[in-house]
C-alpha positions, 0 to 999 in steps of 0.5 A, spaced: 620 575 591 624 568 591 630 568 588 628 562 583 622 567 581 627 573 580 631 568 575 625 566 571 623 574 571 630 576 568 629 570 563 622 572 561 625 579 560 631 577 556 626 573 551 622 579 551 627 584 549 630 579 543 623 577 541 623 579 534 627 573 532 625 568 537 624 561 534 617 557 536 621 551 536 626 553 541 625 548 547 628 552 552 625 558 551 618 555 550 619 551 557 621 558 560 615 561 558 610 555 560 614 555 567 611 563 568 604 561 565 604 555 570 605 560 576 599 564 573 595 558 572 596 555 579 595 562 583 603 562 585 604 569 581 599 574 579 599 580 574 597 585 578 595 587 585 593 593 589 599 595 594 599 598 601 599 605 598 593 603 594 596 604 587 596 598 582 602 594 582 603 591 575 608 585 574 609 586 567 614 581 566 608 576 567 604 580 561 610 579 557 610 571 558 603 571 556 604 575 549 611 571 548 606 564 549 601 567 544 607 568 539 610 561 540 604 557 540 601 554 534 594 553 532 591 546 535 584 543 534 581 541 541 576 536 541 571 535 548 566 530 546 561 533 541 565 540 541 571 542 537 575 548 538 581 551 534 586 555 539 593 556 541 592 556 548 589 550 552 583 550 557 584 549 564 583 542 567 582 538 574 577 543 576 574 538 581 581 537 585 581 545 585 575 545 589 572 549 583 565 548 580 564 549 572 557 548 569 557 545 562 558 551 557 563 555 561 571 555 560 577 558 562 584 558 559 590 555 562 594 561 565 588 563 569 587 562 576 580 560 579 581 560 587 577 554 591 569 555 591 569 559 585 563 557 581 563 558 573 556 558 570 556 558 562 561 563 562 569 565 560 575 567 564 581 569 559 589 567 560 592 571 566 586 573 570 585 571 577 578 570 580 578 570 588 575 564 592 567 563 593 566 568 587 561 566 582 562 568 574 554 568 572 551 566 566 554 569 559 559 573 564 566 574 561 573 576 565 578 578 560 585 577 560 589 579 566 583 582 570 583 581 577 577 579 581 576 578 588 573 573 593 566 573 595 564 577 588 558 576 584 559 577 577 552 577 575 549 575 568 552 578 562 557 582 566 563 584 561 570 585 565 575 588 560 582 585 559 588 589 558 594 585 555 597 590 551 601 594 553 604 590 558 605 596 563 598 598 563 594 596 569 588 591 568 581 591 571 581 590 578 575 588 582 575 588 590 572 583 595 565 582 597 562 586 591 556 585 587 556 587 580 549 587 577 547 584 570 550 587 564 555 592 567 561 593 563 568 594 567 574 596 562 580 600 560 583 599 567 578 601 571 577 599 579 572 597 583 573 597 591 571 592 596 564 591 598 561 595 592 555 594 589 554 596 582 547 597 579 545 593 573 548 596 566 553 600 569 559 602 564 565 604 568 572 605 564 578 608 566 575 615 564 568 615 566 567 620 572 565 617 579 560 622 582 558 623 589 550 624 589 549 627 596 555 632 594 556 633 587 563 632 588 567 628 583 571 622 587 575 621 581 575 617 574 574 610 573 575 608 581 569 606 585 570 607 592 570 601 597 563 600 601 559 604 596 552 603 592 553 606 585 549 606 579 549 608 572 547 616 570 549 622 566 551 629 566 550 634 561 556 637 557 556 642 552 558 641 545 558 646 539 552 642 537 548 642 543 548 639 550 548 632 551 548 627 557 555 624 558 555 617 562 558 617 569 557 613 575 553 616 581 555 613 588 548 613 591 550 610 598 555 609 603 556 602 606 559 601 613 565 597 612 564 589 612 556 591 611 553 585 608 549 586 602 542 584 603 539 583 596 532 585 598 534 592 601 539 593 596 534 592 590 529 597 594 535 602 594 537 601 587 529 601 585 529 608 588 534 610 583 531 607 577 536 601 577 537 594 579 542 588 580 
């Protein structure tokens, strides 16, 4: 980390400790917070990433900066042609210069980062989120605050990627590169989707949902779908006092070779064999 960013981090952490009496009109504090949010907006910093050891590293001072911005910002009216908004955080701008395609009806907040080649159909990306190069955020998909989406990903129609802003140390949702997230999937509560994953339509993946290998019946973990797999929504029986009920799980039905291209027709055949689609 460069010294200047270290200094900025130290100042944000100082403001966070002393946040109770913070003055909304303090220009120095406001400039410090906006500098940190500007780094997120430009992609020069990120809220979280996967470290070399496979563990998620959370830069919680950047989450603290977002929370400080909400505390300091005033509500304002924003008018865009016939549309009017009332919010504390401005919208992103200058999409064309950034190489990003944004269809009318889509919006992203300042403090989110959209890499080159991103396409936003009518959809939403919240502050602190990061969307990798050549990723499509399809119609009515949402990317929650601080979620980290990789490159060459397709978030299909109606996908809900949850946001995790508080507590600051909590890991957000992370979706790896080269993924296909099927229609109406929900990925939330700090869940992780590895590289090259296909999630069948309607999957619900949270940090506590078990992920099970269909071939062996082995539970692979909770809230994490391994790299280069095809997974679908499923249930498994659990016994309660009132009876036996099907509790949700995610079922890995196929393992792909690393780097294997997603042939849409072939994937649909695999998914349909298991009663699912993309």
